Phi, psi and omega in degrees: 000143180279162173297132180234116178265181178237149179286081193299338185247020180266087187293338177295334178280124180303323184292319181290319178300318181295320180299315182288322172303325187275321175295328173291325172300318180290323174305316184289323179296315178289330170294324173292316187298319186249018179289337184279332194301310177294343182259012183294326177300318183292316182295324183296317178288320187295319185259000185051058183276151176273160177308321180295318176298321178298312182299319185297318181295318180294325180285319182293337180296336189246351191299301189292342186298327184295307176290327185299325175294325177292314178301311180294330175293326177289312183299323183288323178295330184273316185259345178099154182297321189298310177293312183299311180296320181295319180295316184304311183304312180297309184294320180295325178298316178296318186293326173308310180299324177297313181298317180300336185263013187294142184242354183206167179299316186295322175297311178300320185295312185291316182291325179291319172308309180294326177296342179296345181292330182295337176297352179272354179304330177312319186296322182299317180292330178297317175297313186292321186293316181303330180283333187264345180240136179293167187299329179291346186235354194289334179290310179294320182294314177295329179292316177295314177307302183293319185289308182292329180288318179299343182291347178301325174298315184293319180293324178296316176298328184273327193263327186299311180297325178295312177300315180298322175290325181294318181288335170073164180079173180294329182271010181304323179297324179303312181292328179298309180295316180300328183297326180293319179301314180295322176301316180299315179295320178291316179291335176300325180287315174302316179298317179295323181283336187256356187235145173246147183297324183218159173300163180304129178087348178277155177267132177265114181275132183242153176294149178289331179225149182251148178123341180190159175304136165279124171254177189230019175201161182292315179302322181291326174306311176296313177306309181303314182296325177287327179290346174281341187300312183298340175297313183277333176295322179297320177292323170302319180296322177295319178299317182301321191288336178267359184272175178310325177290343178248254183274353174063041175255347172244141176281171186299323183294315182291330172298319179291325176289325170303312182296321177295316177298317179301311177306318177300317177297321178301308183301315178299320174301318183289324176302313180293328175291318175299314182302317186284335188241005184298343181293338178304331186258017170254115183297342182265357185277134184291155182293143174264161175306129193262146166216160188257115180303336176305332176298316183291322182291319185290323175289330176296317179296312181304314182291328175296317179297316185269298182293322182296321180288323177299320174308306183300311184292323183289330178293320185264343185297322176305308179295324177296317176292323178299320181285321188279320185248006175052055179247174182283158178301322177299311181292321180295321177290322181296309186294317176297324178302336181303329180301319180283319186299330181295351177298328179308326188243318192286322180286321173297317177306310178309319178288318179307301185290336171297313178302323193269324191237004178113126190284319180296313184295320182289323174301312184291322177300313180297320177295323176294316179297321180287332179298309181295313176307310178294327179295326179288317185293333175295337183273353188291135177209177187299346178275350175281148174285153182290334182288319179295323179297311180298321176298316178301315177294321175299313176303313178299315181303320179299316178285329179295308185286328166305317177293324175300312176299323177296316178304313187271002167279343177263324188307316183285347184269001183277305183205107185305315187290346179243026182297322184294320183290317180294313179296325175297318184291315178295320177296321177295328174294324174300320175290329175296316178300318178293321175298312183294314177296324176288325173297316179301319182298327179292347183251342191232173176288158173300327173302309184293328180298317181289327176294326173299313178296316175303317180295321181295322180296323175302308182301321177292322176295324176292327174296320182292346175296332182257009177282136177271129177294125178297122181223162174072238187225147162262148180260128175226153177245136175273183188293344174264007180083003182279138184270137179235143170254127182239122184299136173239023173209000000 
């Protein structure tokens, strides 16, 4: 199959218009999610924060995103992307205003923890874009959505300090943060008025039961339950980092309460999984349209390896460049920022080549590329020239983000009615990777850290060997029980 692009600037086409509405919604969520990061030096001085408190706020910003992506996946499949995205943008905008009005560390921490929910917005657009583009174009469309939306984090890094300075005074940071919240609230109205869940005449398929993925065998039921364990272990890891054994910002009592809440969430999720799938243990229940849960599990691990490593690398690269090459913080931020900026091109590219030459093949190529790239980055030291180091980082980034594009060229083609939940689980695994890898970094050298990323990429590659290329049709039932065949190639 030849490369097939889409007319990105043909606003008269409803699908193109929907794509632009959607990637910009995602862009705003990432602008909000990371708006505080470049302002942390200002916040540290303003509130007289300790280094441990700064680390705590950065960690709390991603804590709730892991379960939130699961929850949002359920909600978008049940209520539709238009309502879900509009609500998320509006409530996140309000939380931004709450954060901007903070008067203490506790206020900052709680509002930032709640704002982590905005990081789940990514899941909504995956379902919406898949409704508007056929299988032969879904890779490039999802790549544009993910790549251009991700750029919101880079814009936050570049714009927030400038805005804070432009507003002036000690409270300039408040107005900078508040401006992102106001943008989100206003855009929630534009999004609600400008977007439809599906093209005219199309059916929006919904799961028959809400709260968990529908699987189609007893073995897949057990596999699915086990694949939820790492999501909650990552939350346990975050609570431990805040405990007296880590940053010492939670008392021993509050740490145990956090552990109990996480255990409660896990048990609740397993109950919902049983509720949705208990019919599998009824001999008289008719067989459901089948898909293999291993497809979801393999994509989870692959996204942990690519997006999870991206989250970790983007967080540590500026300091690594400063320490390794003795350059200024500004220069280090600019050079390290190249890793994230490649999202604009590499993620859509991963989707485009997946559409044209095979989704499984493209994913495997990218995973091999990032394995080699991280292996080379593990060798970087002060004897390297800065130019060669930046070139190595850029090359690695292309494969990492290409793999992200390849993963989400497959996600919408597994089971249409559960695309939100599948995307949510894969996205949550990406955050699990970020938390896990950064925790590893706190115990090992940067060189060993990059070797860990390379090793995880190899594991993901081996998993991809068993990934089934989406072919033929997926079988879906609408709310009236009518069966539909949807092409996936």
